[in-house]
C-alpha positions, -999 to +999 in steps of 0.1 A: -217-741+564-196-725+540-183-700+562-152-706+587-163-707+623-140-698+650-134-727+679-158-707+699-184-704+673-176-740+667-183-750+703-214-731+704-227-751+671-219-786+685-241-774+714-271-766+696-270-807+690-282-813+725-313-828+737-311-805+770-331-774+763-315-755+790-281-761+770-302-752+733-312-718+753-282-707+771-264-714+732-288-695+715-282-663+738-242-668+737-250-664+701-272-633+705-242-620+724-214-631+695-239-611+673-223-636+642-246-644+615-220-676+604-239-698+631-274-689+618-275-717+596-273-742+627-296-720+644-321-725+619-314-766+617-323-763+658-355-741+654-367-769+624-353-798+648-393-789+667-372-787+699-391-773+734-415-739+731-386-723+750-358-734+729-378-718+697-390-690+715-352-679+724-344-680+690-373-661+676-361-634+697-332-640+687-343-630+649-364-603+664-331-586+684-305-594+657-287-559+640-265-574+618-279-558+587-257-592+566-282-615+587-312-607+566-298-624+538-293-654+551-325-658+570-338-647+535-320-680+522-332-701+552-371-691+543-366-699+504-342-734+510-360-750+535-395-772+540-409-756+567-435-781+583-445-760+617-430-729+629-431-708+595-461-680+609-439-669+640-403-668+621-421-646+595-439-622+626-402-621+637-388-616+608-412-581+598-405-568+643-371-573+636-357-538+626-337-553+595-343-542+558-355-573+542-368-551+509-343-564+487-358-605+496-395-599+485-399-622+460-390-651+491-423-640+506-443-645+479-453-682+479-460-683+515-486-653+505-502-683+490-501-710+518-534-721+529-524-716+563-535-684+571-514-670+597-486-683+572-504-662+546-506-636+569-471-631+584-456-630+548-483-601+535-476-586+568-434-587+558-440-574+525-461-545+538-432-539+559-405-538+534-423-530+501-408-495+499-374-508+505-375-523+468-371-504+436-402-492+413-397-521+390-397-547+419-424-535+436-446-537+404-435-573+401-447-582+435-480-570+430-485-581+398-472-618+417-499-607+445-528-597+421-523-636+408-525-656+442-555-633+451-571-643+409-560-679+423-573-681+456-613-682+466-630-669+503-610-653+526-575-661+512-583-641+484-599-614+509-566-612+529-548-608+498-568-584+485-567-561+515-524-562+514-528-555+479-550-524+485-523-508+511-495-510+493-509-481+466 
């Protein structure tokens, strides 16, 4: 983590290494109350540790509930810089439902639209659709071009899905 944490934040991050789901859920709830973006890298580390469903649900709720606009950049960075073996479709769903503006981060979602996992592709396309008009005209055209290429490179249901979203981005 490149940003300095205060002592309380450090203690919460340390609690995120616990194996006790009650401790983890309580820590996530305290992070929600504090509203600090500094702890989001540790939260994503926990999410990707494949912890219990209750803990993952608490993290998803945190992502959906956070209102600090600075979080969008942190989450976009986490999406693009990490390998995602599981949980990606739920995370993408939480992002488009969060109410934050990810328009400046649309290119982050494009690679996920290529996913063979139709849930991941659909959630990524929903993110793009949700924030598409918050982006500049030039960048919207670039995203449209990327999606057209994905459609051309795809077949079957995946191609149909991308085309439906493309038609909505007029």
